[in-house]
mmCIF file of the N, C-alpha and C atoms, coordinates in Angstrom:
data_MODEL
# 
_entry.id   MODEL 
# 
loop_
_atom_site.group_PDB 
_atom_site.id 
_atom_site.type_symbol 
_atom_site.label_atom_id 
_atom_site.label_alt_id 
_atom_site.label_comp_id 
_atom_site.label_asym_id 
_atom_site.label_entity_id 
_atom_site.label_seq_id 
_atom_site.pdbx_PDB_ins_code 
_atom_site.Cartn_x 
_atom_site.Cartn_y 
_atom_site.Cartn_z 
_atom_site.occupancy 
_atom_site.B_iso_or_equiv 
_atom_site.pdbx_formal_charge 
_atom_site.auth_seq_id 
_atom_site.auth_comp_id 
_atom_site.auth_asym_id 
_atom_site.auth_atom_id 
_atom_site.pdbx_PDB_model_num 
ATOM 1   N N  . UNK A 1 1  ? -56.575 180.343 83.809  1.00 0.00 ? 1  UNK A N  1 
ATOM 2   C CA . UNK A 1 1  ? -56.381 179.063 84.461  1.00 0.00 ? 1  UNK A CA 1 
ATOM 3   C C  . UNK A 1 1  ? -57.626 178.205 84.242  1.00 0.00 ? 1  UNK A C  1 
ATOM 4   N N  . UNK A 1 2  ? -57.427 176.975 83.911  1.00 0.00 ? 2  UNK A N  1 
ATOM 5   C CA . UNK A 1 2  ? -58.501 176.027 83.654  1.00 0.00 ? 2  UNK A CA 1 
ATOM 6   C C  . UNK A 1 2  ? -58.874 175.294 84.935  1.00 0.00 ? 2  UNK A C  1 
ATOM 7   N N  . UNK A 1 3  ? -60.165 175.084 85.158  1.00 0.00 ? 3  UNK A N  1 
ATOM 8   C CA . UNK A 1 3  ? -60.552 174.269 86.307  1.00 0.00 ? 3  UNK A CA 1 
ATOM 9   C C  . UNK A 1 3  ? -60.928 172.881 85.808  1.00 0.00 ? 3  UNK A C  1 
ATOM 10  N N  . UNK A 1 4  ? -60.432 171.894 86.487  1.00 0.00 ? 4  UNK A N  1 
ATOM 11  C CA . UNK A 1 4  ? -60.695 170.505 86.111  1.00 0.00 ? 4  UNK A CA 1 
ATOM 12  C C  . UNK A 1 4  ? -61.756 169.939 87.037  1.00 0.00 ? 4  UNK A C  1 
ATOM 13  N N  . UNK A 1 5  ? -62.740 169.291 86.470  1.00 0.00 ? 5  UNK A N  1 
ATOM 14  C CA . UNK A 1 5  ? -63.751 168.633 87.285  1.00 0.00 ? 5  UNK A CA 1 
ATOM 15  C C  . UNK A 1 5  ? -63.383 167.167 87.394  1.00 0.00 ? 5  UNK A C  1 
ATOM 16  N N  . UNK A 1 6  ? -63.429 166.693 88.587  1.00 0.00 ? 6  UNK A N  1 
ATOM 17  C CA . UNK A 1 6  ? -63.045 165.319 88.869  1.00 0.00 ? 6  UNK A CA 1 
ATOM 18  C C  . UNK A 1 6  ? -64.140 164.690 89.725  1.00 0.00 ? 6  UNK A C  1 
ATOM 19  N N  . UNK A 1 7  ? -64.467 163.453 89.484  1.00 0.00 ? 7  UNK A N  1 
ATOM 20  C CA . UNK A 1 7  ? -65.448 162.785 90.336  1.00 0.00 ? 7  UNK A CA 1 
ATOM 21  C C  . UNK A 1 7  ? -64.927 161.401 90.699  1.00 0.00 ? 7  UNK A C  1 
ATOM 22  N N  . UNK A 1 8  ? -65.284 160.969 91.900  1.00 0.00 ? 8  UNK A N  1 
ATOM 23  C CA . UNK A 1 8  ? -64.853 159.649 92.346  1.00 0.00 ? 8  UNK A CA 1 
ATOM 24  C C  . UNK A 1 8  ? -65.901 159.064 93.280  1.00 0.00 ? 8  UNK A C  1 
ATOM 25  N N  . UNK A 1 9  ? -66.013 157.752 93.279  1.00 0.00 ? 9  UNK A N  1 
ATOM 26  C CA . UNK A 1 9  ? -66.973 157.041 94.120  1.00 0.00 ? 9  UNK A CA 1 
ATOM 27  C C  . UNK A 1 9  ? -66.367 156.852 95.506  1.00 0.00 ? 9  UNK A C  1 
ATOM 28  N N  . UNK A 1 10 ? -67.112 157.215 96.551  1.00 0.00 ? 10 UNK A N  1 
ATOM 29  C CA . UNK A 1 10 ? -66.624 157.016 97.913  1.00 0.00 ? 10 UNK A CA 1 
ATOM 30  C C  . UNK A 1 10 ? -67.702 156.331 98.748  1.00 0.00 ? 10 UNK A C  1 
ATOM 31  N N  . UNK A 1 11 ? -67.268 155.605 99.764  1.00 0.00 ? 11 UNK A N  1 
ATOM 32  C CA . UNK A 1 11 ? -68.174 154.929 100.694 1.00 0.00 ? 11 UNK A CA 1 
ATOM 33  C C  . UNK A 1 11 ? -68.083 155.620 102.045 1.00 0.00 ? 11 UNK A C  1 
ATOM 34  N N  . UNK A 1 12 ? -69.230 155.867 102.666 1.00 0.00 ? 12 UNK A N  1 
ATOM 35  C CA . UNK A 1 12 ? -69.275 156.489 103.985 1.00 0.00 ? 12 UNK A CA 1 
ATOM 36  C C  . UNK A 1 12 ? -69.626 155.389 104.979 1.00 0.00 ? 12 UNK A C  1 
ATOM 37  N N  . UNK A 1 13 ? -68.762 155.212 105.997 1.00 0.00 ? 13 UNK A N  1 
ATOM 38  C CA . UNK A 1 13 ? -68.923 154.122 106.952 1.00 0.00 ? 13 UNK A CA 1 
ATOM 39  C C  . UNK A 1 13 ? -69.289 154.635 108.340 1.00 0.00 ? 13 UNK A C  1 
ATOM 40  N N  . UNK A 1 14 ? -69.910 153.771 109.134 1.00 0.00 ? 14 UNK A N  1 
ATOM 41  C CA . UNK A 1 14 ? -70.275 154.102 110.510 1.00 0.00 ? 14 UNK A CA 1 
ATOM 42  C C  . UNK A 1 14 ? -69.013 154.160 111.367 1.00 0.00 ? 14 UNK A C  1 
ATOM 43  N N  . UNK A 1 15 ? -68.896 155.218 112.169 1.00 0.00 ? 15 UNK A N  1 
ATOM 44  C CA . UNK A 1 15 ? -67.751 155.351 113.081 1.00 0.00 ? 15 UNK A CA 1 
ATOM 45  C C  . UNK A 1 15 ? -67.991 154.603 114.389 1.00 0.00 ? 15 UNK A C  1 
ATOM 46  N N  . UNK A 1 16 ? -69.286 154.331 114.659 1.00 0.00 ? 16 UNK A N  1 
ATOM 47  C CA . UNK A 1 16 ? -69.648 153.569 115.858 1.00 0.00 ? 16 UNK A CA 1 
ATOM 48  C C  . UNK A 1 16 ? -70.731 152.556 115.484 1.00 0.00 ? 16 UNK A C  1 
ATOM 49  N N  . UNK A 1 17 ? -70.846 151.514 116.294 1.00 0.00 ? 17 UNK A N  1 
ATOM 50  C CA . UNK A 1 17 ? -71.986 150.604 116.149 1.00 0.00 ? 17 UNK A CA 1 
ATOM 51  C C  . UNK A 1 17 ? -73.168 151.281 116.824 1.00 0.00 ? 17 UNK A C  1 
ATOM 52  N N  . UNK A 1 18 ? -74.336 151.158 116.238 1.00 0.00 ? 18 UNK A N  1 
ATOM 53  C CA . UNK A 1 18 ? -75.510 151.792 116.832 1.00 0.00 ? 18 UNK A CA 1 
ATOM 54  C C  . UNK A 1 18 ? -76.732 151.624 115.958 1.00 0.00 ? 18 UNK A C  1 
ATOM 55  N N  . UNK A 1 19 ? -77.759 152.407 116.278 1.00 0.00 ? 19 UNK A N  1 
ATOM 56  C CA . UNK A 1 19 ? -79.027 152.365 115.565 1.00 0.00 ? 19 UNK A CA 1 
ATOM 57  C C  . UNK A 1 19 ? -79.228 153.668 114.810 1.00 0.00 ? 19 UNK A C  1 
ATOM 58  N N  . UNK A 1 20 ? -79.692 153.568 113.572 1.00 0.00 ? 20 UNK A N  1 
ATOM 59  C CA . UNK A 1 20 ? -79.995 154.763 112.780 1.00 0.00 ? 20 UNK A CA 1 
ATOM 60  C C  . UNK A 1 20 ? -81.294 155.345 113.335 1.00 0.00 ? 20 UNK A C  1 
ATOM 61  N N  . UNK A 1 21 ? -81.215 156.555 113.935 1.00 0.00 ? 21 UNK A N  1 
ATOM 62  C CA . UNK A 1 21 ? -82.393 157.158 114.563 1.00 0.00 ? 21 UNK A CA 1 
ATOM 63  C C  . UNK A 1 21 ? -82.946 158.338 113.766 1.00 0.00 ? 21 UNK A C  1 
ATOM 64  N N  . UNK A 1 22 ? -82.192 158.813 112.795 1.00 0.00 ? 22 UNK A N  1 
ATOM 65  C CA . UNK A 1 22 ? -82.658 159.926 111.969 1.00 0.00 ? 22 UNK A CA 1 
ATOM 66  C C  . UNK A 1 22 ? -81.978 159.860 110.608 1.00 0.00 ? 22 UNK A C  1 
ATOM 67  N N  . UNK A 1 23 ? -82.765 160.117 109.551 1.00 0.00 ? 23 UNK A N  1 
ATOM 68  C CA . UNK A 1 23 ? -82.218 160.147 108.188 1.00 0.00 ? 23 UNK A CA 1 
ATOM 69  C C  . UNK A 1 23 ? -82.763 161.369 107.463 1.00 0.00 ? 23 UNK A C  1 
ATOM 70  N N  . UNK A 1 24 ? -81.894 162.037 106.725 1.00 0.00 ? 24 UNK A N  1 
ATOM 71  C CA . UNK A 1 24 ? -82.295 163.194 105.926 1.00 0.00 ? 24 UNK A CA 1 
ATOM 72  C C  . UNK A 1 24 ? -83.077 162.737 104.699 1.00 0.00 ? 24 UNK A C  1 
ATOM 73  N N  . UNK A 1 25 ? -84.072 163.539 104.268 1.00 0.00 ? 25 UNK A N  1 
ATOM 74  C CA . UNK A 1 25 ? -84.774 163.227 103.020 1.00 0.00 ? 25 UNK A CA 1 
ATOM 75  C C  . UNK A 1 25 ? -83.832 163.264 101.811 1.00 0.00 ? 25 UNK A C  1 
ATOM 76  N N  . UNK A 1 26 ? -82.678 163.938 101.953 1.00 0.00 ? 26 UNK A N  1 
ATOM 77  C CA . UNK A 1 26 ? -81.691 164.017 100.869 1.00 0.00 ? 26 UNK A CA 1 
ATOM 78  C C  . UNK A 1 26 ? -80.928 162.715 100.674 1.00 0.00 ? 26 UNK A C  1 
ATOM 79  N N  . UNK A 1 27 ? -81.049 161.803 101.636 1.00 0.00 ? 27 UNK A N  1 
ATOM 80  C CA . UNK A 1 27 ? -80.279 160.559 101.561 1.00 0.00 ? 27 UNK A CA 1 
ATOM 81  C C  . UNK A 1 27 ? -81.043 159.516 100.740 1.00 0.00 ? 27 UNK A C  1 
ATOM 82  N N  . UNK A 1 28 ? -81.075 159.785 99.428  1.00 0.00 ? 28 UNK A N  1 
ATOM 83  C CA . UNK A 1 28 ? -81.711 158.893 98.460  1.00 0.00 ? 28 UNK A CA 1 
ATOM 84  C C  . UNK A 1 28 ? -80.845 158.865 97.216  1.00 0.00 ? 28 UNK A C  1 
ATOM 85  N N  . UNK A 1 29 ? -80.746 157.720 96.540  1.00 0.00 ? 29 UNK A N  1 
ATOM 86  C CA . UNK A 1 29 ? -79.956 157.672 95.306  1.00 0.00 ? 29 UNK A CA 1 
ATOM 87  C C  . UNK A 1 29 ? -80.410 158.748 94.317  1.00 0.00 ? 29 UNK A C  1 
ATOM 88  N N  . UNK A 1 30 ? -79.407 159.424 93.748  1.00 0.00 ? 30 UNK A N  1 
ATOM 89  C CA . UNK A 1 30 ? -79.671 160.470 92.768  1.00 0.00 ? 30 UNK A CA 1 
ATOM 90  C C  . UNK A 1 30 ? -79.767 161.863 93.352  1.00 0.00 ? 30 UNK A C  1 
ATOM 91  N N  . UNK A 1 31 ? -79.810 161.973 94.684  1.00 0.00 ? 31 UNK A N  1 
ATOM 92  C CA . UNK A 1 31 ? -79.944 163.284 95.318  1.00 0.00 ? 31 UNK A CA 1 
ATOM 93  C C  . UNK A 1 31 ? -78.585 163.967 95.463  1.00 0.00 ? 31 UNK A C  1 
ATOM 94  N N  . UNK A 1 32 ? -78.558 165.259 95.195  1.00 0.00 ? 32 UNK A N  1 
ATOM 95  C CA . UNK A 1 32 ? -77.362 166.094 95.340  1.00 0.00 ? 32 UNK A CA 1 
ATOM 96  C C  . UNK A 1 32 ? -77.230 166.479 96.810  1.00 0.00 ? 32 UNK A C  1 
ATOM 97  N N  . UNK A 1 33 ? -76.027 166.340 97.369  1.00 0.00 ? 33 UNK A N  1 
ATOM 98  C CA . UNK A 1 33 ? -75.764 166.753 98.749  1.00 0.00 ? 33 UNK A CA 1 
ATOM 99  C C  . UNK A 1 33 ? -74.552 167.672 98.770  1.00 0.00 ? 33 UNK A C  1 
ATOM 100 N N  . UNK A 1 34 ? -74.504 168.525 99.793  1.00 0.00 ? 34 UNK A N  1 
ATOM 101 C CA . UNK A 1 34 ? -73.403 169.476 99.927  1.00 0.00 ? 34 UNK A CA 1 
ATOM 102 C C  . UNK A 1 34 ? -72.451 169.032 101.027 1.00 0.00 ? 34 UNK A C  1 
ATOM 103 N N  . UNK A 1 35 ? -71.217 169.468 100.924 1.00 0.00 ? 35 UNK A N  1 
ATOM 104 C CA . UNK A 1 35 ? -70.206 169.159 101.938 1.00 0.00 ? 35 UNK A CA 1 
ATOM 105 C C  . UNK A 1 35 ? -70.706 169.647 103.294 1.00 0.00 ? 35 UNK A C  1 
ATOM 106 N N  . UNK A 1 36 ? -70.622 168.773 104.295 1.00 0.00 ? 36 UNK A N  1 
ATOM 107 C CA . UNK A 1 36 ? -71.028 169.121 105.653 1.00 0.00 ? 36 UNK A CA 1 
ATOM 108 C C  . UNK A 1 36 ? -72.507 168.935 105.944 1.00 0.00 ? 36 UNK A C  1 
ATOM 109 N N  . UNK A 1 37 ? -73.295 168.579 104.934 1.00 0.00 ? 37 UNK A N  1 
ATOM 110 C CA . UNK A 1 37 ? -74.736 168.375 105.135 1.00 0.00 ? 37 UNK A CA 1 
ATOM 111 C C  . UNK A 1 37 ? -74.955 167.127 105.986 1.00 0.00 ? 37 UNK A C  1 
ATOM 112 N N  . UNK A 1 38 ? -75.702 167.278 107.080 1.00 0.00 ? 38 UNK A N  1 
ATOM 113 C CA . UNK A 1 38 ? -75.970 166.151 107.970 1.00 0.00 ? 38 UNK A CA 1 
ATOM 114 C C  . UNK A 1 38 ? -76.968 165.211 107.303 1.00 0.00 ? 38 UNK A C  1 
ATOM 115 N N  . UNK A 1 39 ? -76.582 163.940 107.148 1.00 0.00 ? 39 UNK A N  1 
ATOM 116 C CA . UNK A 1 39 ? -77.409 162.993 106.410 1.00 0.00 ? 39 UNK A CA 1 
ATOM 117 C C  . UNK A 1 39 ? -78.074 161.933 107.274 1.00 0.00 ? 39 UNK A C  1 
ATOM 118 N N  . UNK A 1 40 ? -77.431 161.560 108.379 1.00 0.00 ? 40 UNK A N  1 
ATOM 119 C CA . UNK A 1 40 ? -78.088 160.625 109.292 1.00 0.00 ? 40 UNK A CA 1 
ATOM 120 C C  . UNK A 1 40 ? -77.469 160.714 110.671 1.00 0.00 ? 40 UNK A C  1 
ATOM 121 N N  . UNK A 1 41 ? -78.189 160.157 111.649 1.00 0.00 ? 41 UNK A N  1 
ATOM 122 C CA . UNK A 1 41 ? -77.730 160.156 113.031 1.00 0.00 ? 41 UNK A CA 1 
ATOM 123 C C  . UNK A 1 41 ? -77.786 158.731 113.564 1.00 0.00 ? 41 UNK A C  1 
ATOM 124 N N  . UNK A 1 42 ? -76.681 158.321 114.192 1.00 0.00 ? 42 UNK A N  1 
ATOM 125 C CA . UNK A 1 42 ? -76.603 157.019 114.855 1.00 0.00 ? 42 UNK A CA 1 
ATOM 126 C C  . UNK A 1 42 ? -76.695 157.245 116.361 1.00 0.00 ? 42 UNK A C  1 
ATOM 127 N N  . UNK A 1 43 ? -77.310 156.301 117.080 1.00 0.00 ? 43 UNK A N  1 
ATOM 128 C CA . UNK A 1 43 ? -77.407 156.392 118.534 1.00 0.00 ? 43 UNK A CA 1 
ATOM 129 C C  . UNK A 1 43 ? -76.932 155.087 119.150 1.00 0.00 ? 43 UNK A C  1 
ATOM 130 N N  . UNK A 1 44 ? -76.124 155.234 120.196 1.00 0.00 ? 44 UNK A N  1 
ATOM 131 C CA . UNK A 1 44 ? -75.646 154.066 120.942 1.00 0.00 ? 44 UNK A CA 1 
ATOM 132 C C  . UNK A 1 44 ? -75.541 154.470 122.406 1.00 0.00 ? 44 UNK A C  1 
ATOM 133 N N  . UNK A 1 45 ? -76.344 153.861 123.244 1.00 0.00 ? 45 UNK A N  1 
ATOM 134 C CA . UNK A 1 45 ? -76.331 154.128 124.683 1.00 0.00 ? 45 UNK A CA 1 
ATOM 135 C C  . UNK A 1 45 ? -76.417 155.627 124.980 1.00 0.00 ? 45 UNK A C  1 
ATOM 136 N N  . UNK A 1 46 ? -77.354 156.304 124.344 1.00 0.00 ? 46 UNK A N  1 
ATOM 137 C CA . UNK A 1 46 ? -77.621 157.743 124.517 1.00 0.00 ? 46 UNK A CA 1 
ATOM 138 C C  . UNK A 1 46 ? -76.525 158.646 123.949 1.00 0.00 ? 46 UNK A C  1 
ATOM 139 N N  . UNK A 1 47 ? -75.570 158.065 123.232 1.00 0.00 ? 47 UNK A N  1 
ATOM 140 C CA . UNK A 1 47 ? -74.544 158.841 122.533 1.00 0.00 ? 47 UNK A CA 1 
ATOM 141 C C  . UNK A 1 47 ? -74.990 158.969 121.083 1.00 0.00 ? 47 UNK A C  1 
ATOM 142 N N  . UNK A 1 48 ? -75.068 160.205 120.594 1.00 0.00 ? 48 UNK A N  1 
ATOM 143 C CA . UNK A 1 48 ? -75.516 160.449 119.230 1.00 0.00 ? 48 UNK A CA 1 
ATOM 144 C C  . UNK A 1 48 ? -74.332 160.833 118.357 1.00 0.00 ? 48 UNK A C  1 
ATOM 145 N N  . UNK A 1 49 ? -74.240 160.197 117.208 1.00 0.00 ? 49 UNK A N  1 
ATOM 146 C CA . UNK A 1 49 ? -73.157 160.448 116.253 1.00 0.00 ? 49 UNK A CA 1 
ATOM 147 C C  . UNK A 1 49 ? -73.793 160.892 114.940 1.00 0.00 ? 49 UNK A C  1 
ATOM 148 N N  . UNK A 1 50 ? -73.548 162.146 114.561 1.00 0.00 ? 50 UNK A N  1 
ATOM 149 C CA . UNK A 1 50 ? -74.098 162.690 113.328 1.00 0.00 ? 50 UNK A CA 1 
ATOM 150 C C  . UNK A 1 50 ? -73.149 162.377 112.176 1.00 0.00 ? 50 UNK A C  1 
ATOM 151 N N  . UNK A 1 51 ? -73.694 161.892 111.079 1.00 0.00 ? 51 UNK A N  1 
ATOM 152 C CA . UNK A 1 51 ? -72.902 161.552 109.899 1.00 0.00 ? 51 UNK A CA 1 
ATOM 153 C C  . UNK A 1 51 ? -73.220 162.574 108.820 1.00 0.00 ? 51 UNK A C  1 
ATOM 154 N N  . UNK A 1 52 ? -72.185 163.297 108.393 1.00 0.00 ? 52 UNK A N  1 
ATOM 155 C CA . UNK A 1 52 ? -72.345 164.349 107.392 1.00 0.00 ? 52 UNK A CA 1 
ATOM 156 C C  . UNK A 1 52 ? -71.629 163.977 106.110 1.00 0.00 ? 52 UNK A C  1 
ATOM 157 N N  . UNK A 1 53 ? -72.028 164.627 105.038 1.00 0.00 ? 53 UNK A N  1 
ATOM 158 C CA . UNK A 1 53 ? -71.373 164.405 103.749 1.00 0.00 ? 53 UNK A CA 1 
ATOM 159 C C  . UNK A 1 53 ? -69.964 164.990 103.805 1.00 0.00 ? 53 UNK A C  1 
ATOM 160 N N  . UNK A 1 54 ? -68.943 164.214 103.458 1.00 0.00 ? 54 UNK A N  1 
ATOM 161 C CA . UNK A 1 54 ? -67.572 164.718 103.502 1.00 0.00 ? 54 UNK A CA 1 
ATOM 162 C C  . UNK A 1 54 ? -67.255 165.670 102.348 1.00 0.00 ? 54 UNK A C  1 
ATOM 163 N N  . UNK A 1 55 ? -68.116 165.700 101.337 1.00 0.00 ? 55 UNK A N  1 
ATOM 164 C CA . UNK A 1 55 ? -67.882 166.552 100.171 1.00 0.00 ? 55 UNK A CA 1 
ATOM 165 C C  . UNK A 1 55 ? -69.199 166.748 99.422  1.00 0.00 ? 55 UNK A C  1 
ATOM 166 N N  . UNK A 1 56 ? -69.173 167.637 98.464  1.00 0.00 ? 56 UNK A N  1 
ATOM 167 C CA . UNK A 1 56 ? -70.328 167.833 97.596  1.00 0.00 ? 56 UNK A CA 1 
ATOM 168 C C  . UNK A 1 56 ? -70.372 166.691 96.592  1.00 0.00 ? 56 UNK A C  1 
ATOM 169 N N  . UNK A 1 57 ? -71.565 166.199 96.303  1.00 0.00 ? 57 UNK A N  1 
ATOM 170 C CA . UNK A 1 57 ? -71.675 165.108 95.344  1.00 0.00 ? 57 UNK A CA 1 
ATOM 171 C C  . UNK A 1 57 ? -73.089 164.592 95.222  1.00 0.00 ? 57 UNK A C  1 
ATOM 172 N N  . UNK A 1 58 ? -73.215 163.412 94.639  1.00 0.00 ? 58 UNK A N  1 
ATOM 173 C CA . UNK A 1 58 ? -74.511 162.784 94.404  1.00 0.00 ? 58 UNK A CA 1 
ATOM 174 C C  . UNK A 1 58 ? -74.538 161.426 95.097  1.00 0.00 ? 58 UNK A C  1 
ATOM 175 N N  . UNK A 1 59 ? -75.584 161.177 95.868  1.00 0.00 ? 59 UNK A N  1 
ATOM 176 C CA . UNK A 1 59 ? -75.761 159.882 96.528  1.00 0.00 ? 59 UNK A CA 1 
ATOM 177 C C  . UNK A 1 59 ? -76.044 158.832 95.454  1.00 0.00 ? 59 UNK A C  1 
ATOM 178 N N  . UNK A 1 60 ? -75.283 157.740 95.473  1.00 0.00 ? 60 UNK A N  1 
ATOM 179 C CA . UNK A 1 60 ? -75.472 156.685 94.468  1.00 0.00 ? 60 UNK A CA 1 
ATOM 180 C C  . UNK A 1 60 ? -76.119 155.427 95.048  1.00 0.00 ? 60 UNK A C  1 
ATOM 181 N N  . UNK A 1 61 ? -75.972 155.193 96.357  1.00 0.00 ? 61 UNK A N  1 
ATOM 182 C CA . UNK A 1 61 ? -76.566 154.006 96.986  1.00 0.00 ? 61 UNK A CA 1 
ATOM 183 C C  . UNK A 1 61 ? -76.714 154.234 98.483  1.00 0.00 ? 61 UNK A C  1 
ATOM 184 N N  . UNK A 1 62 ? -77.787 153.708 99.056  1.00 0.00 ? 62 UNK A N  1 
ATOM 185 C CA . UNK A 1 62 ? -78.024 153.777 100.501 1.00 0.00 ? 62 UNK A CA 1 
ATOM 186 C C  . UNK A 1 62 ? -78.149 152.345 100.998 1.00 0.00 ? 62 UNK A C  1 
ATOM 187 N N  . UNK A 1 63 ? -77.298 151.976 101.952 1.00 0.00 ? 63 UNK A N  1 
ATOM 188 C CA . UNK A 1 63 ? -77.258 150.603 102.441 1.00 0.00 ? 63 UNK A CA 1 
ATOM 189 C C  . UNK A 1 63 ? -77.893 150.426 103.811 1.00 0.00 ? 63 UNK A C  1 
ATOM 190 N N  . UNK A 1 64 ? -78.542 151.450 104.349 1.00 0.00 ? 64 UNK A N  1 
ATOM 191 C CA . UNK A 1 64 ? -79.131 151.359 105.674 1.00 0.00 ? 64 UNK A CA 1 
ATOM 192 C C  . UNK A 1 64 ? -80.514 151.984 105.662 1.00 0.00 ? 64 UNK A C  1 
ATOM 193 N N  . UNK A 1 65 ? -81.187 151.944 106.798 1.00 0.00 ? 65 UNK A N  1 
ATOM 194 C CA . UNK A 1 65 ? -82.520 152.522 106.899 1.00 0.00 ? 65 UNK A CA 1 
ATOM 195 C C  . UNK A 1 65 ? -82.825 152.918 108.329 1.00 0.00 ? 65 UNK A C  1 
ATOM 196 N N  . UNK A 1 66 ? -83.859 153.700 108.495 1.00 0.00 ? 66 UNK A N  1 
ATOM 197 C CA . UNK A 1 66 ? -84.284 154.172 109.801 1.00 0.00 ? 66 UNK A CA 1 
ATOM 198 C C  . UNK A 1 66 ? -84.612 152.984 110.705 1.00 0.00 ? 66 UNK A C  1 
ATOM 199 N N  . UNK A 1 67 ? -84.055 152.998 111.915 1.00 0.00 ? 67 UNK A N  1 
ATOM 200 C CA . UNK A 1 67 ? -84.286 151.922 112.871 1.00 0.00 ? 67 UNK A CA 1 
ATOM 201 C C  . UNK A 1 67 ? -83.348 150.740 112.722 1.00 0.00 ? 67 UNK A C  1 
ATOM 202 N N  . UNK A 1 68 ? -82.512 150.754 111.717 1.00 0.00 ? 68 UNK A N  1 
ATOM 203 C CA . UNK A 1 68 ? -81.598 149.626 111.470 1.00 0.00 ? 68 UNK A CA 1 
ATOM 204 C C  . UNK A 1 68 ? -80.374 149.723 112.370 1.00 0.00 ? 68 UNK A C  1 
ATOM 205 N N  . UNK A 1 69 ? -79.932 148.596 112.887 1.00 0.00 ? 69 UNK A N  1 
ATOM 206 C CA . UNK A 1 69 ? -78.699 148.537 113.681 1.00 0.00 ? 69 UNK A CA 1 
ATOM 207 C C  . UNK A 1 69 ? -77.536 148.324 112.734 1.00 0.00 ? 69 UNK A C  1 
ATOM 208 N N  . UNK A 1 70 ? -76.466 149.072 112.943 1.00 0.00 ? 70 UNK A N  1 
ATOM 209 C CA . UNK A 1 70 ? -75.280 148.964 112.094 1.00 0.00 ? 70 UNK A CA 1 
ATOM 210 C C  . UNK A 1 70 ? -74.057 148.696 112.961 1.00 0.00 ? 70 UNK A C  1 
ATOM 211 N N  . UNK A 1 71 ? -73.059 148.095 112.346 1.00 0.00 ? 71 UNK A N  1 
ATOM 212 C CA . UNK A 1 71 ? -71.799 147.806 113.021 1.00 0.00 ? 71 UNK A CA 1 
ATOM 213 C C  . UNK A 1 71 ? -70.780 148.888 112.705 1.00 0.00 ? 71 UNK A C  1 
ATOM 214 N N  . UNK A 1 72 ? -69.809 149.057 113.579 1.00 0.00 ? 72 UNK A N  1 
ATOM 215 C CA . UNK A 1 72 ? -68.719 149.987 113.315 1.00 0.00 ? 72 UNK A CA 1 
ATOM 216 C C  . UNK A 1 72 ? -68.009 149.546 112.033 1.00 0.00 ? 72 UNK A C  1 
ATOM 217 N N  . UNK A 1 73 ? -67.794 150.485 111.127 1.00 0.00 ? 73 UNK A N  1 
ATOM 218 C CA . UNK A 1 73 ? -67.124 150.188 109.869 1.00 0.00 ? 73 UNK A CA 1 
ATOM 219 C C  . UNK A 1 73 ? -68.055 149.758 108.748 1.00 0.00 ? 73 UNK A C  1 
ATOM 220 N N  . UNK A 1 74 ? -69.336 149.546 109.063 1.00 0.00 ? 74 UNK A N  1 
ATOM 221 C CA . UNK A 1 74 ? -70.311 149.149 108.038 1.00 0.00 ? 74 UNK A CA 1 
ATOM 222 C C  . UNK A 1 74 ? -70.577 150.326 107.092 1.00 0.00 ? 74 UNK A C  1 
ATOM 223 N N  . UNK A 1 75 ? -70.700 150.032 105.800 1.00 0.00 ? 75 UNK A N  1 
ATOM 224 C CA . UNK A 1 75 ? -70.981 151.086 104.822 1.00 0.00 ? 75 UNK A CA 1 
ATOM 225 C C  . UNK A 1 75 ? -72.434 151.523 104.972 1.00 0.00 ? 75 UNK A C  1 
ATOM 226 N N  . UNK A 1 76 ? -72.629 152.835 105.155 1.00 0.00 ? 76 UNK A N  1 
ATOM 227 C CA . UNK A 1 76 ? -73.963 153.406 105.313 1.00 0.00 ? 76 UNK A CA 1 
ATOM 228 C C  . UNK A 1 76 ? -74.541 153.857 103.977 1.00 0.00 ? 76 UNK A C  1 
ATOM 229 N N  . UNK A 1 77 ? -73.697 154.534 103.191 1.00 0.00 ? 77 UNK A N  1 
ATOM 230 C CA . UNK A 1 77 ? -74.119 154.978 101.864 1.00 0.00 ? 77 UNK A CA 1 
ATOM 231 C C  . UNK A 1 77 ? -72.895 155.243 101.011 1.00 0.00 ? 77 UNK A C  1 
ATOM 232 N N  . UNK A 1 78 ? -73.121 155.312 99.710  1.00 0.00 ? 78 UNK A N  1 
ATOM 233 C CA . UNK A 1 78 ? -72.050 155.623 98.764  1.00 0.00 ? 78 UNK A CA 1 
ATOM 234 C C  . UNK A 1 78 ? -72.448 156.858 97.987  1.00 0.00 ? 78 UNK A C  1 
ATOM 235 N N  . UNK A 1 79 ? -71.448 157.586 97.541  1.00 0.00 ? 79 UNK A N  1 
ATOM 236 C CA . UNK A 1 79 ? -71.714 158.787 96.762  1.00 0.00 ? 79 UNK A CA 1 
ATOM 237 C C  . UNK A 1 79 ? -70.613 159.028 95.750  1.00 0.00 ? 79 UNK A C  1 
ATOM 238 N N  . UNK A 1 80 ? -70.954 159.769 94.743  1.00 0.00 ? 80 UNK A N  1 
ATOM 239 C CA . UNK A 1 80 ? -69.977 160.196 93.754  1.00 0.00 ? 80 UNK A CA 1 
ATOM 240 C C  . UNK A 1 80 ? -69.578 161.608 94.140  1.00 0.00 ? 80 UNK A C  1 
ATOM 241 N N  . UNK A 1 81 ? -68.341 161.753 94.595  1.00 0.00 ? 81 UNK A N  1 
ATOM 242 C CA . UNK A 1 81 ? -67.837 163.054 95.031  1.00 0.00 ? 81 UNK A CA 1 
ATOM 243 C C  . UNK A 1 81 ? -67.518 163.908 93.818  1.00 0.00 ? 81 UNK A C  1 
ATOM 244 N N  . UNK A 1 82 ? -67.868 165.177 93.910  1.00 0.00 ? 82 UNK A N  1 
ATOM 245 C CA . UNK A 1 82 ? -67.586 166.106 92.824  1.00 0.00 ? 82 UNK A CA 1 
ATOM 246 C C  . UNK A 1 82 ? -66.657 167.187 93.344  1.00 0.00 ? 82 UNK A C  1 
ATOM 247 N N  . UNK A 1 83 ? -65.479 167.267 92.760  1.00 0.00 ? 83 UNK A N  1 
ATOM 248 C CA . UNK A 1 83 ? -64.479 168.246 93.166  1.00 0.00 ? 83 UNK A CA 1 
ATOM 249 C C  . UNK A 1 83 ? -64.188 169.162 91.987  1.00 0.00 ? 83 UNK A C  1 
ATOM 250 N N  . UNK A 1 84 ? -63.927 170.413 92.288  1.00 0.00 ? 84 UNK A N  1 
ATOM 251 C CA . UNK A 1 84 ? -63.582 171.373 91.224  1.00 0.00 ? 84 UNK A CA 1 
ATOM 252 C C  . UNK A 1 84 ? -62.142 171.771 91.402  1.00 0.00 ? 84 UNK A C  1 
# 
């Protein structure tokens, strides 16, 4: 059986409006990340929302930064997902 490698560009968006209070050193363009790897944390009124990589892939762009306020639905980062 042959395995097919497929890649696609995906955008990761904020599920809540809040402030970026923590960012992983892996969250840089060109960095390889694994599925489930926690990449940043948003905080809103003492509620913390951890944002993890939905799949294994490579970060292609980061649109936010530490201390930045983001809106719900705002794109936080983009990545090229790698599926086998």
